[in-house]
C-alpha positions as a Markdown table, in Angstrom:
| # | Residue | x | y | z |
|---|---|---|---|---|
| 1 | Met | 122.8 | 85.5 | 122.0 |
| 2 | Phe | 121.0 | 88.5 | 120.5 |
| 3 | Lys | 122.0 | 92.1 | 121.0 |
| 4 | Pro | 119.5 | 94.8 | 122.1 |
| 5 | Ala | 118.1 | 97.0 | 119.4 |
| 6 | Ile | 115.6 | 99.9 | 119.0 |
| 7 | Leu | 113.3 | 101.2 | 116.3 |
| 8 | Val | 112.6 | 104.9 | 116.3 |
| 9 | Leu | 110.0 | 106.6 | 114.0 |
| 10 | Thr | 110.1 | 110.3 | 113.0 |
| 11 | Asp | 106.9 | 110.9 | 115.1 |
| 12 | Gly | 109.0 | 110.0 | 118.2 |
| 13 | Ser | 107.6 | 106.5 | 118.7 |
| 14 | Val | 110.2 | 104.2 | 120.3 |
| 15 | Phe | 110.2 | 100.4 | 120.2 |
| 16 | Ser | 112.7 | 98.2 | 122.1 |
| 17 | Gly | 113.6 | 94.7 | 120.9 |
| 18 | Lys | 116.5 | 92.5 | 119.9 |
| 19 | Ser | 118.8 | 92.6 | 116.8 |
| 20 | Ile | 118.4 | 89.6 | 114.5 |
| 21 | Gly | 120.6 | 90.9 | 111.7 |
| 22 | Ala | 123.7 | 92.9 | 111.1 |
| 23 | Asp | 125.2 | 95.4 | 113.5 |
| 24 | Gly | 124.9 | 99.2 | 113.1 |
| 25 | His | 121.9 | 101.1 | 112.0 |
| 26 | Thr | 119.6 | 101.5 | 109.0 |
| 27 | Ile | 117.1 | 104.1 | 107.9 |
| 28 | Gly | 114.2 | 104.0 | 105.4 |
| 29 | Glu | 110.5 | 104.4 | 105.0 |
| 30 | Val | 108.7 | 102.1 | 107.4 |
| 31 | Val | 105.9 | 100.1 | 105.8 |
| 32 | Phe | 104.0 | 96.9 | 106.7 |
| 33 | Asn | 103.1 | 93.7 | 104.8 |
| 34 | Thr | 100.3 | 91.4 | 106.0 |
| 35 | Ala | 101.5 | 88.2 | 104.1 |
| 36 | Met | 101.6 | 85.0 | 106.2 |
| 37 | Thr | 104.3 | 83.5 | 103.9 |
| 38 | Gly | 107.0 | 84.6 | 101.5 |
| 39 | Tyr | 109.3 | 86.6 | 103.7 |
| 40 | Gln | 112.2 | 85.7 | 101.5 |
| 41 | Glu | 110.5 | 86.9 | 98.4 |
| 42 | Ile | 109.5 | 90.1 | 100.2 |
| 43 | Leu | 113.0 | 90.9 | 101.3 |
| 44 | Thr | 114.4 | 90.4 | 97.8 |
| 45 | Asp | 111.6 | 92.3 | 96.0 |
| 46 | Pro | 113.2 | 95.5 | 94.5 |
| 47 | Ser | 109.9 | 97.3 | 95.2 |
| 48 | Tyr | 111.0 | 97.5 | 98.8 |
| 49 | Thr | 114.2 | 99.5 | 98.0 |
| 50 | Lys | 114.7 | 102.2 | 100.7 |
| 51 | Gln | 112.0 | 100.7 | 102.8 |
| 52 | Ile | 112.0 | 99.0 | 106.2 |
| 53 | Val | 109.5 | 96.2 | 106.0 |
| 54 | Thr | 107.3 | 95.3 | 109.0 |
| 55 | Leu | 105.8 | 91.8 | 108.7 |
| 56 | Thr | 102.5 | 91.6 | 110.7 |
| 57 | Tyr | 102.3 | 87.8 | 110.9 |
| 58 | Pro | 103.8 | 87.0 | 114.3 |
| 59 | His | 106.2 | 84.1 | 113.5 |
| 60 | Ile | 108.7 | 84.8 | 110.7 |
| 61 | Gly | 111.7 | 82.5 | 109.9 |
| 62 | Asn | 110.0 | 79.1 | 110.5 |
| 63 | Thr | 111.2 | 77.7 | 107.1 |
| 64 | Gly | 114.6 | 79.3 | 107.0 |
| 65 | Ile | 116.1 | 80.6 | 103.7 |
| 66 | Asn | 116.8 | 78.6 | 100.5 |
| 67 | Leu | 118.8 | 79.5 | 97.4 |
| 68 | Glu | 115.9 | 79.5 | 95.0 |
| 69 | Asp | 113.0 | 81.6 | 96.4 |
| 70 | Lys | 114.5 | 85.0 | 95.5 |
| 71 | Glu | 112.9 | 87.8 | 93.5 |
| 72 | Ser | 116.4 | 89.3 | 92.8 |
| 73 | Pro | 120.0 | 88.3 | 93.6 |
| 74 | Asn | 120.2 | 90.2 | 96.9 |
| 75 | Val | 118.0 | 91.6 | 99.7 |
| 76 | Cys | 116.6 | 94.9 | 98.5 |
| 77 | Ala | 114.7 | 96.1 | 101.7 |
| 78 | Ser | 116.6 | 98.4 | 103.9 |
| 79 | Gly | 115.6 | 96.6 | 107.1 |
| 80 | Leu | 113.2 | 94.1 | 108.6 |
| 81 | Ile | 110.9 | 94.3 | 111.6 |
| 82 | Ile | 109.1 | 91.2 | 113.0 |
| 83 | Arg | 107.4 | 90.1 | 116.2 |
| 84 | Asp | 109.0 | 86.7 | 116.8 |
| 85 | Leu | 111.9 | 84.8 | 115.3 |
| 86 | Pro | 111.7 | 81.0 | 116.0 |
| 87 | Leu | 114.7 | 79.4 | 117.6 |
| 88 | Leu | 114.7 | 76.6 | 115.0 |
| 89 | His | 113.8 | 76.6 | 111.3 |
| 90 | Ser | 112.7 | 73.5 | 109.4 |
| 91 | Asn | 112.3 | 72.9 | 105.7 |
| 92 | Phe | 113.9 | 70.4 | 103.3 |
| 93 | Arg | 115.0 | 73.2 | 101.0 |
| 94 | Ala | 116.5 | 75.4 | 103.7 |
| 95 | Ser | 120.2 | 76.3 | 103.5 |
| 96 | Ser | 120.4 | 78.8 | 106.4 |
| 97 | Ser | 118.4 | 80.5 | 109.0 |
| 98 | Leu | 116.8 | 83.9 | 108.5 |
| 99 | Ser | 119.1 | 85.5 | 111.0 |
| 100 | Asp | 122.2 | 84.1 | 109.4 |
| 101 | Tyr | 121.0 | 85.3 | 106.0 |
| 102 | Leu | 120.3 | 88.8 | 107.2 |
| 103 | Ile | 123.8 | 89.0 | 108.7 |
| 104 | Gln | 125.4 | 87.6 | 105.5 |
| 105 | Gln | 123.4 | 90.2 | 103.5 |
| 106 | Asn | 124.4 | 93.0 | 105.9 |
| 107 | Ile | 120.8 | 93.8 | 106.7 |
| 108 | Val | 119.9 | 95.4 | 110.1 |
| 109 | Ala | 116.7 | 93.8 | 111.6 |
| 110 | Ile | 114.8 | 93.8 | 114.8 |
| 111 | Ala | 112.5 | 91.3 | 116.5 |
| 112 | Asp | 110.5 | 91.2 | 119.8 |
| 113 | Ile | 108.6 | 94.4 | 119.3 |
| 114 | Asp | 104.9 | 95.1 | 119.4 |
| 115 | Thr | 104.2 | 94.9 | 115.6 |
| 116 | Arg | 100.4 | 95.5 | 116.2 |
| 117 | Arg | 101.1 | 98.8 | 117.8 |
| 118 | Leu | 103.5 | 99.7 | 115.0 |
| 119 | Thr | 101.0 | 98.7 | 112.3 |
| 120 | Arg | 98.3 | 100.8 | 113.9 |
| 121 | Ile | 100.6 | 103.8 | 113.9 |
| 122 | Leu | 101.5 | 103.3 | 110.2 |
| 123 | Arg | 97.9 | 102.7 | 109.3 |
| 124 | Glu | 96.6 | 105.8 | 111.0 |
| 125 | Lys | 99.5 | 108.2 | 110.3 |
| 126 | Gly | 100.7 | 106.7 | 107.0 |
| 127 | Ala | 104.2 | 105.4 | 106.2 |
| 128 | Gln | 107.0 | 107.4 | 107.8 |
| 129 | Ala | 110.7 | 107.3 | 108.1 |
| 130 | Gly | 112.4 | 105.3 | 110.8 |
| 131 | Cys | 115.7 | 104.0 | 112.1 |
| 132 | Ile | 116.6 | 100.6 | 113.5 |
| 133 | Leu | 119.7 | 100.9 | 115.7 |
| 134 | Val | 121.5 | 98.0 | 117.3 |
| 135 | Gly | 122.2 | 99.0 | 120.9 |
| 136 | Asp | 120.5 | 99.6 | 124.3 |
| 137 | Ala | 117.5 | 102.0 | 124.6 |
| 138 | Thr | 119.6 | 104.8 | 126.1 |
| 139 | Glu | 118.7 | 108.4 | 125.7 |
| 140 | Glu | 121.7 | 108.9 | 123.5 |
| 141 | Asn | 120.9 | 106.0 | 121.2 |
| 142 | Ile | 117.2 | 107.1 | 120.9 |
| 143 | Ala | 118.3 | 110.7 | 120.1 |
| 144 | Asn | 120.8 | 109.4 | 117.5 |
| 145 | Ala | 118.2 | 107.1 | 116.0 |
| 146 | Leu | 115.6 | 109.9 | 115.7 |
| 147 | Ala | 118.2 | 112.1 | 114.0 |
| 148 | Phe | 119.1 | 109.3 | 111.5 |
| 149 | Ala | 115.4 | 108.8 | 110.8 |
| 150 | Asn | 114.7 | 112.5 | 110.2 |
| 151 | Ser | 117.7 | 112.6 | 107.8 |
| 152 | Phe | 116.0 | 110.1 | 105.5 |
| 153 | Gly | 113.6 | 112.7 | 104.0 |
| 154 | Ser | 110.7 | 111.6 | 101.8 |
| 155 | Met | 110.2 | 108.9 | 99.1 |
| 156 | Ala | 108.1 | 111.3 | 97.0 |
| 157 | Gly | 109.7 | 112.1 | 93.6 |
| 158 | Lys | 112.6 | 109.7 | 94.0 |
| 159 | Asp | 113.4 | 107.8 | 90.8 |
| 160 | Leu | 114.5 | 104.6 | 92.6 |
| 161 | Ala | 114.1 | 102.5 | 89.5 |
| 162 | Gln | 117.5 | 103.6 | 88.3 |
| 163 | Ser | 119.1 | 102.0 | 91.3 |
| 164 | Val | 117.6 | 98.6 | 90.7 |
| 165 | Thr | 117.2 | 98.3 | 86.9 |
| 166 | Cys | 119.5 | 96.1 | 84.8 |
| 167 | Asn | 122.5 | 97.7 | 83.1 |
| 168 | Glu | 121.9 | 96.2 | 79.7 |
| 169 | Leu | 119.4 | 94.2 | 77.7 |
| 170 | Tyr | 119.1 | 90.5 | 78.5 |
| 171 | Lys | 117.0 | 87.4 | 77.6 |
| 172 | Trp | 115.0 | 85.5 | 80.2 |
| 173 | Thr | 114.3 | 81.8 | 79.7 |
| 174 | Asp | 113.6 | 80.3 | 83.2 |
| 175 | Gly | 110.0 | 78.9 | 83.7 |
| 176 | Glu | 108.3 | 78.1 | 86.9 |
| 177 | Trp | 109.7 | 76.0 | 89.8 |
| 178 | Gln | 108.9 | 72.3 | 89.9 |
| 179 | Leu | 109.6 | 69.8 | 92.7 |
| 180 | Gly | 112.8 | 67.9 | 92.1 |
| 181 | Lys | 113.7 | 69.9 | 89.0 |
| 182 | Gly | 114.0 | 73.5 | 90.2 |
| 183 | Tyr | 113.3 | 76.3 | 87.6 |
| 184 | Val | 112.6 | 74.5 | 84.3 |
| 185 | Pro | 113.7 | 76.3 | 81.1 |
| 186 | Gln | 110.8 | 77.2 | 78.9 |
| 187 | Gln | 110.2 | 74.7 | 76.1 |
| 188 | Gln | 108.5 | 76.8 | 73.5 |
| 189 | Thr | 107.6 | 80.4 | 72.8 |
| 190 | Glu | 104.8 | 82.0 | 71.0 |
| 191 | Phe | 105.0 | 85.8 | 71.7 |
| 192 | His | 107.9 | 88.2 | 72.0 |
| 193 | Val | 107.4 | 90.4 | 75.0 |
| 194 | Val | 109.8 | 93.2 | 75.9 |
| 195 | Ala | 109.8 | 93.9 | 79.7 |
| 196 | Tyr | 110.9 | 97.2 | 81.1 |
| 197 | Asp | 112.9 | 96.5 | 84.3 |
| 198 | Tyr | 111.9 | 99.0 | 86.9 |
| 199 | Gly | 112.9 | 96.5 | 89.6 |
| 200 | Val | 111.1 | 93.4 | 88.1 |
| 201 | Lys | 110.4 | 90.4 | 90.3 |
| 202 | His | 111.9 | 87.3 | 88.9 |
| 203 | Asn | 108.8 | 85.3 | 89.5 |
| 204 | Ile | 106.8 | 87.6 | 87.2 |
| 205 | Leu | 109.3 | 86.8 | 84.4 |
| 206 | Arg | 109.1 | 83.1 | 85.2 |
| 207 | Met | 105.3 | 83.1 | 84.9 |
| 208 | Leu | 105.4 | 85.0 | 81.6 |
| 209 | Ala | 108.0 | 82.5 | 80.3 |
| 210 | Glu | 105.9 | 79.6 | 81.4 |
| 211 | Arg | 103.0 | 80.9 | 79.3 |
| 212 | Gly | 105.0 | 81.0 | 76.1 |
| 213 | Cys | 106.5 | 84.5 | 76.1 |
| 214 | Arg | 110.0 | 85.0 | 74.7 |
| 215 | Leu | 111.2 | 87.7 | 77.0 |
| 216 | Thr | 113.7 | 90.5 | 76.4 |
| 217 | Val | 114.3 | 92.6 | 79.5 |
| 218 | Val | 115.5 | 96.2 | 79.0 |
| 219 | Pro | 116.8 | 98.9 | 81.3 |
| 220 | Ala | 114.3 | 101.4 | 82.7 |
| 221 | Lys | 115.4 | 104.4 | 80.5 |
| 222 | Thr | 115.4 | 102.4 | 77.2 |
| 223 | Ser | 113.7 | 104.6 | 74.6 |
| 224 | Ala | 110.4 | 103.6 | 72.9 |
| 225 | Glu | 112.2 | 103.6 | 69.6 |
| 226 | Ala | 114.8 | 101.1 | 70.8 |
| 227 | Val | 112.0 | 98.9 | 72.1 |
| 228 | Leu | 110.0 | 99.1 | 68.9 |
| 229 | Ala | 113.1 | 98.1 | 66.9 |
| 230 | Leu | 113.0 | 94.8 | 68.8 |
| 231 | Asn | 109.7 | 94.1 | 67.0 |
| 232 | Pro | 107.8 | 93.0 | 70.2 |
| 233 | Asp | 104.3 | 91.4 | 70.2 |
| 234 | Gly | 103.7 | 93.1 | 73.5 |
| 235 | Ile | 105.3 | 95.4 | 76.1 |
| 236 | Phe | 105.4 | 94.9 | 79.8 |
| 237 | Leu | 106.1 | 97.5 | 82.5 |
| 238 | Ser | 107.3 | 95.8 | 85.7 |
| 239 | Asn | 106.9 | 96.6 | 89.3 |
| 240 | Gly | 109.5 | 98.7 | 91.1 |
| 241 | Pro | 110.2 | 101.1 | 93.9 |
| 242 | Gly | 109.6 | 104.8 | 94.1 |
| 243 | Thr | 107.4 | 107.0 | 91.9 |
| 244 | Arg | 106.1 | 105.3 | 88.8 |
| 245 | Ser | 105.4 | 108.5 | 86.9 |
| 246 | Arg | 109.2 | 109.3 | 86.8 |
| 247 | Ala | 110.2 | 105.8 | 85.8 |
| 248 | Ile | 107.8 | 105.3 | 82.9 |
| 249 | Met | 108.7 | 108.4 | 81.0 |
| 250 | Pro | 110.3 | 106.8 | 77.8 |
| 251 | Leu | 107.1 | 105.3 | 76.4 |
| 252 | Pro | 104.5 | 108.1 | 76.3 |
| 253 | Gln | 107.0 | 110.4 | 74.5 |
| 254 | Ser | 106.8 | 108.2 | 71.4 |
| 255 | Glu | 103.9 | 108.7 | 69.0 |
| 256 | Asn | 105.2 | 105.8 | 66.9 |
| 257 | Tyr | 104.5 | 103.5 | 69.8 |
| 258 | Trp | 100.9 | 104.4 | 70.1 |
| 259 | Lys | 100.4 | 104.0 | 66.3 |
| 260 | Arg | 101.7 | 100.5 | 66.5 |
| 261 | Lys | 99.0 | 99.5 | 69.1 |
| 262 | Asn | 101.0 | 96.7 | 70.6 |
| 263 | Pro | 99.4 | 95.0 | 73.7 |
| 264 | Phe | 100.5 | 96.9 | 76.8 |
| 265 | Ser | 100.6 | 95.5 | 80.3 |
| 266 | Ala | 101.8 | 96.7 | 83.7 |
| 267 | Phe | 101.3 | 95.2 | 87.2 |
| 268 | Ala | 103.1 | 94.6 | 90.4 |
C-alpha cells in the first residue's frame, strides 16, 4: 500500500521508512515539534515554511483531517516526518485521512522511522537541511537525496515572510470556534488593532477578534506611515518564518510611530 522512502540529512544520517504523502522528493530545514496534538495546525502554520517537521509524539493521524482546524489555507511545511501512521482515523469532524490530505496538498512525507534517534541528532547538532525521497534505500537514491539536501543552503538571512504574507490589506471578523456553530463572527469591537502579516496564524486573529479587537491585517512591508494613517489603537506583529529582523524593518524606521506610543505586541 505504501511506497518505500528515505530521509537523508546533510550530516550523512540516513533513515528508511515508508511514504505517506506525495511522490517525488522535498528538501528543507529539518526541525522537531513535541506537541501531542494539533498536527493539522502545525502543517498549516506559515512559520514552518521551508521546514520539514518531525513530530516526536509516536502516533500521528488518529483524528484525520477536518476542514476547519487550519492556520492558513494550505500546508506550509515542506514535509512531514512521523513515527507511526494509524491505519484508521476516527473523529466526527474528520473529512479525510492525514495521508490523503498530504497527497492532495502535494506534500512529501515519511513514516516508520526512528524519530527518537532523529530528534537526538537535531537536539545535539542543531537543525540541519534534509531531504525526503520516495524510493528504495539504494546507494544511488541516498546519494541523490544527500545532494538535494546539500543544495538547500541555510535559513539564515532569508526573508521568508514575503512568500507567505497577504497581498493586500483585509479585515478579519471570525471569532473562536464553538461546537455546532463553527467559527462565530465577532459581535462587538472595542479596539482597532492593525496586524502585520508575516505569516500570521488564523487562530491568533480569531482570539484577538473574540476579545473585542477590530482587526485590519496588512502586508509585511506596509510602511509605518500607512499603518498610522489607519488610526489604530494598537499594532500587532505576527508570527512567521525566517529571520524576524529582516521582516520587521518598516516600523523602527518611523519616528512618528514611536511618538504616538500606541500599544505594541508581538508573539508567535
